[in-house]
C-alpha positions as CSV (number, residue, x, y, z in Angstrom):
1,M,-0.7,2.6,-28.3
2,D,1.8,5.3,-30.1
3,A,2.2,8.3,-28.5
4,H,-1.0,10.1,-30.2
5,D,-3.2,7.5,-29.1
6,T,-3.3,9.0,-25.8
7,D,-5.4,11.5,-26.8
8,R,-7.8,9.0,-26.5
9,L,-7.6,8.1,-23.2
10,E,-10.0,8.9,-20.1
11,T,-7.1,10.4,-17.7
12,E,-6.5,12.6,-20.6
13,S,-9.8,14.1,-22.0
14,R,-11.5,17.4,-21.2
15,D,-14.6,17.6,-19.2
16,P,-17.1,19.3,-21.7
17,Q,-19.0,21.2,-18.4
18,A,-15.7,22.5,-16.8
19,P,-15.8,26.2,-16.1
20,E,-13.4,28.6,-16.7
21,L,-10.8,27.8,-13.6
22,D,-9.2,30.8,-14.2
23,L,-11.7,33.2,-13.9
24,M,-13.3,31.7,-10.5
25,T,-12.4,33.3,-6.9
26,T,-10.5,30.6,-4.4
27,E,-13.5,29.6,-2.9
28,E,-14.9,28.9,-6.0
29,L,-11.9,26.6,-7.2
30,V,-11.6,24.8,-3.6
31,R,-15.4,24.3,-3.4
32,Y,-15.0,22.7,-7.3
33,M,-12.2,20.5,-6.5
34,N,-13.9,19.2,-3.2
35,E,-17.0,18.4,-5.2
36,A,-14.6,16.4,-7.8
37,D,-13.0,14.5,-5.5
38,R,-16.2,12.8,-3.7
39,S,-17.0,10.7,-6.8
40,V,-13.5,8.6,-6.1
41,P,-14.3,6.7,-3.3
42,A,-17.3,5.6,-5.2
43,R,-15.5,4.6,-8.3
44,V,-12.7,2.9,-6.6
45,G,-15.8,0.8,-4.4
46,E,-16.7,-0.5,-7.9
47,S,-13.3,-2.5,-7.5
48,L,-13.8,-3.6,-4.4
49,A,-13.8,-7.2,-5.6
50,D,-10.7,-7.1,-7.6
51,I,-8.6,-5.3,-4.7
52,A,-10.0,-8.1,-2.6
53,A,-8.5,-11.1,-5.0
54,A,-5.2,-8.8,-4.9
55,V,-4.8,-8.7,-1.3
56,D,-5.4,-12.5,-0.6
57,A,-2.7,-12.7,-3.5
58,I,-0.3,-10.7,-1.7
59,V,-0.8,-12.2,1.7
60,E,-0.5,-16.0,0.3
61,A,2.7,-14.7,-1.3
62,I,4.1,-13.2,1.8
63,R,3.5,-16.1,3.7
64,G,5.2,-18.3,1.5
65,G,8.4,-15.8,1.8
66,G,7.9,-13.7,-1.1
67,R,7.7,-9.9,-1.3
68,L,5.5,-7.3,-2.8
69,F,7.1,-4.6,-5.1
70,Y,5.3,-1.4,-6.2
71,V,6.1,-0.8,-9.9
72,G,5.7,3.2,-11.4
73,A,6.4,6.1,-13.0
74,G,6.0,9.9,-12.2
75,T,2.8,10.4,-10.2
76,S,2.0,6.7,-9.9
77,G,5.8,5.4,-8.9
78,R,5.7,8.3,-6.0
79,L,2.6,7.1,-4.4
80,G,4.0,3.6,-4.9
81,L,7.0,4.5,-3.0
82,L,4.9,6.7,-0.6
83,D,2.8,3.2,0.5
84,A,6.2,1.1,0.8
85,Y,8.1,3.5,3.0
86,E,5.2,3.8,5.5
87,C,5.1,0.0,5.8
88,P,8.2,-0.4,8.2
89,P,7.2,2.4,10.5
90,T,3.7,1.6,10.8
91,F,3.5,-2.6,10.7
92,G,6.9,-3.3,11.4
93,T,7.6,-5.0,8.6
94,P,11.6,-5.6,7.1
95,P,12.8,-2.9,4.9
96,D,12.9,-5.3,1.6
97,L,9.4,-7.0,1.8
98,V,7.5,-4.1,0.3
99,Q,9.5,-2.3,-2.2
100,A,8.9,0.3,-4.9
101,V,10.4,0.7,-8.1
102,I,10.1,3.8,-9.6
103,A,11.0,5.0,-13.1
104,G,14.4,6.8,-13.0
105,G,15.2,5.8,-9.4
106,S,13.8,6.9,-6.2
107,G,16.9,9.2,-5.0
108,R,16.2,12.1,-7.2
109,Q,15.3,15.6,-5.9
110,Q,13.5,16.1,-9.3
111,A,11.4,13.5,-11.3
112,D,12.7,11.8,-14.4
113,E,10.1,12.3,-16.6
114,T,11.5,10.7,-19.3
115,A,12.4,7.2,-17.6
116,E,8.7,5.9,-18.3
117,D,9.6,5.5,-21.9
118,R,11.7,2.7,-21.5
119,A,10.0,-0.7,-21.2
120,E,13.1,-2.3,-20.7
121,D,14.2,0.0,-18.0
122,G,11.2,-1.9,-15.6
123,A,12.2,-5.5,-16.7
124,D,15.9,-4.5,-15.9
125,D,14.9,-2.9,-12.5
126,L,13.0,-6.4,-11.1
127,K,15.7,-8.1,-12.1
128,A,18.3,-6.0,-10.5
129,R,16.1,-6.8,-7.2
130,G,16.0,-10.3,-7.8
131,L,12.3,-11.0,-8.4
132,S,11.1,-14.5,-8.2
133,P,7.9,-16.5,-9.0
134,R,7.2,-16.0,-4.7
135,D,6.6,-12.5,-5.1
136,V,3.7,-10.2,-6.0
137,V,4.6,-7.0,-8.5
138,V,2.0,-4.2,-8.3
139,G,1.9,-2.1,-11.3
140,I,0.3,1.5,-11.1
141,A,-0.1,4.0,-14.2
142,A,-2.9,6.1,-14.4
143,S,-2.8,5.8,-18.1
144,G,-3.0,2.0,-17.7
145,R,-0.3,2.0,-20.3
146,T,2.9,3.4,-19.4
147,P,6.1,1.5,-21.1
148,Y,8.1,1.4,-17.7
149,V,5.3,-0.3,-16.0
150,V,4.3,-2.6,-18.9
151,G,7.7,-3.8,-19.0
152,A,7.9,-4.5,-15.5
153,L,4.5,-6.7,-15.8
154,R,5.9,-8.5,-19.1
155,Y,8.9,-9.4,-17.2
156,A,6.9,-10.5,-13.9
157,R,4.8,-12.9,-16.2
158,K,7.8,-14.3,-17.7
159,V,9.5,-15.0,-13.9
160,G,6.1,-16.5,-12.8
161,A,5.6,-13.5,-10.2
162,V,1.9,-12.9,-9.4
163,S,1.4,-9.5,-11.2
164,V,-1.7,-6.6,-10.4
165,A,-2.7,-3.7,-12.4
166,V,-3.9,-0.4,-11.0
167,C,-5.0,2.1,-13.4
168,C,-7.7,4.9,-14.1
169,V,-9.3,3.4,-17.3
170,R,-11.3,0.7,-18.5
171,G,-9.6,-1.9,-20.9
172,S,-5.9,-1.2,-19.8
173,T,-3.0,-2.3,-21.4
174,I,-1.5,-3.3,-17.8
175,G,-4.7,-5.0,-17.3
176,A,-4.5,-7.1,-20.0
177,L,-0.8,-8.0,-18.8
178,A,-1.6,-8.8,-15.2
179,D,-3.5,-11.4,-13.3
180,I,-5.4,-8.9,-11.7
181,A,-6.7,-5.7,-13.0
182,I,-7.7,-2.7,-10.6
183,E,-9.4,-0.5,-13.2
184,V,-10.6,2.9,-11.5
185,P,-11.9,5.1,-14.3
186,V,-12.1,8.5,-12.2
187,G,-12.9,10.5,-15.7
188,P,-11.5,14.0,-16.8
189,E,-9.1,15.7,-14.2
190,V,-10.1,19.1,-12.7
191,V,-7.3,20.1,-14.8
192,T,-7.0,18.1,-17.5
193,G,-4.1,15.8,-17.7
194,S,-3.1,16.5,-14.2
195,T,-3.5,12.6,-13.1
196,R,-2.4,13.4,-9.7
197,L,-5.7,14.8,-8.8
198,K,-8.6,12.2,-9.0
199,A,-6.1,9.6,-10.5
200,G,-3.8,9.8,-7.9
201,T,-6.2,10.2,-5.2
202,A,-8.1,7.1,-6.7
203,Q,-4.6,4.8,-6.6
204,K,-3.7,6.3,-3.0
205,L,-7.2,4.9,-1.8
206,V,-6.0,1.5,-4.0
207,L,-2.7,1.5,-2.1
208,N,-3.8,2.1,1.0
209,M,-6.1,-1.0,0.9
210,L,-3.6,-3.5,-0.5
211,S,-0.9,-2.8,2.1
212,T,-3.4,-1.9,5.0
213,V,-6.0,-5.2,4.4
214,T,-2.6,-7.4,3.5
215,M,-1.0,-6.8,7.4
216,I,-4.5,-6.8,8.8
217,R,-4.4,-10.6,7.6
218,L,-0.8,-11.0,8.3
219,G,-1.6,-10.7,12.1
220,K,-0.4,-6.7,12.5
221,V,-3.4,-5.2,13.9
222,Y,-5.5,-6.7,16.9
223,G,-8.9,-5.0,17.0
224,N,-8.4,-2.2,15.2
225,L,-5.4,-1.6,17.0
226,M,-2.1,-1.1,15.4
227,V,0.4,-3.4,17.3
228,D,3.2,-4.0,15.1
229,L,4.7,-0.6,15.3
230,M,8.3,0.4,15.5
231,P,8.4,3.4,18.7
232,T,11.8,4.5,17.4
233,N,10.8,8.2,18.6
234,G,8.8,9.7,21.6
235,K,5.4,10.6,19.9
236,L,5.8,6.9,18.7
237,R,6.5,5.4,22.2
238,R,3.6,7.5,23.5
239,R,1.2,6.2,21.2
240,A,2.5,2.5,21.9
241,E,1.6,2.7,25.6
242,R,-1.7,4.2,24.5
243,I,-2.4,1.3,22.4
244,V,-1.3,-1.1,24.8
245,A,-3.6,0.6,27.5
246,M,-5.9,0.9,24.9
247,A,-5.8,-3.2,24.1
248,T,-5.8,-4.2,28.0
249,G,-7.6,-1.7,30.1
250,V,-4.7,-1.1,32.1
251,K,-3.6,2.4,33.1
252,P,-0.8,4.2,30.9
253,E,1.5,3.5,33.6
254,A,1.3,-0.2,33.8
255,A,1.4,-0.1,29.9
256,A,4.8,1.7,30.1
257,R,6.1,-0.5,32.7
258,A,5.1,-4.0,30.3
259,L,6.8,-2.2,27.3
260,Q,9.9,-1.3,29.5
261,Q,9.9,-5.3,30.3
262,T,9.3,-6.3,26.2
263,G,12.0,-3.8,25.1
264,G,9.1,-1.5,23.4
265,D,7.5,-4.9,21.7
266,V,3.9,-3.8,21.5
267,K,2.4,-7.3,20.9
268,T,4.5,-8.9,23.4
269,A,3.4,-6.4,26.1
270,I,-0.1,-7.0,25.6
271,V,0.3,-10.9,25.5
272,L,2.0,-10.3,28.7
273,L,-0.8,-8.1,30.6
274,L,-3.6,-10.3,29.0
275,A,-2.3,-14.0,29.0
276,P,-1.1,-16.1,32.0
277,A,2.5,-15.5,31.1
278,P,5.1,-15.0,33.9
279,D,7.6,-13.2,31.7
280,A,8.2,-11.2,28.5
281,G,10.1,-14.3,27.2
282,Q,6.9,-16.4,27.8
283,A,4.7,-13.9,25.9
284,S,7.1,-13.7,23.1
285,R,6.8,-17.7,22.7
286,L,3.4,-17.4,22.7
287,L,3.6,-14.9,19.9
288,M,6.0,-16.9,17.8
289,R,4.0,-20.1,18.1
290,A,0.3,-18.0,16.9
291,G,2.9,-16.5,13.9
292,G,2.8,-13.3,15.4
293,S,-1.0,-12.6,15.9
294,V,-2.2,-11.4,19.7
295,R,-5.3,-12.9,19.1
296,Q,-4.1,-16.7,18.6
297,A,-1.2,-15.9,20.9
298,L,-4.1,-15.3,23.4
299,R,-6.2,-18.4,22.6
300,L,-2.9,-20.8,22.9
301,A,-2.5,-18.9,26.4
302,R,-6.1,-20.7,27.1
303,D,-5.6,-23.5,25.9
304,D,-2.3,-24.0,27.9
305,A,-4.1,-22.4,31.0
């Protein structure tokens, strides 16, 4: 697809029924945008089977020692960057487990929008990260044809890494390159061509599911509680106390004492309080045997009793 072919993309099309935005009142504009955004979750819902398949592939890769790479340019790349950055504080993951690879690099204050046209950079940036067959590459591009992402997915295929495409058009270039294609056609944007709107929302919803459901499957959630968070500030320490209290039914003071005994480790504190574990060391060993799953650690404790 050459540069002029982008005119035919769904993400660049104009809604023939769109009102004249510059003639609308502020209240009319925010209502119109809100109504347009309501269509996005339903569109994402049409791709749930593909999203689930991608999650299963990511879980299998991480359990096998692999990593997850989000690759994108512009808004798509920044959404990948956001999701990757949220994983360590939310789920206690090491910084290199979920990585964002963005055209032009992530250290710039102003986006380098020219970088997305260099397909070779997508491959080179993954090569620099030491991409291996154990890893998963998620290529994100609203248009489904960004050269930087195309280059990255071609390199992933060459290496033998699992590849996933996330885009907002049907029959996309990156979808054809990937092992799993998540194509969410959201239609024309409120402001024609501004794919940070409905397309960006759709991509954010998909990435939320990819990372969150992966972490649930990896044992980083107990019930619906975020039990692998890193309590690195006052707000997060209070959150950790609340989570331990909710998981165990003890009073906040008892939860705080358990966290002191476990060095702030939420999962160990829960096992310490719910299992017949005499100390934090025993609770930690139960979790290690259980692969980090609180529920499995409690089962092991009952079996050992």
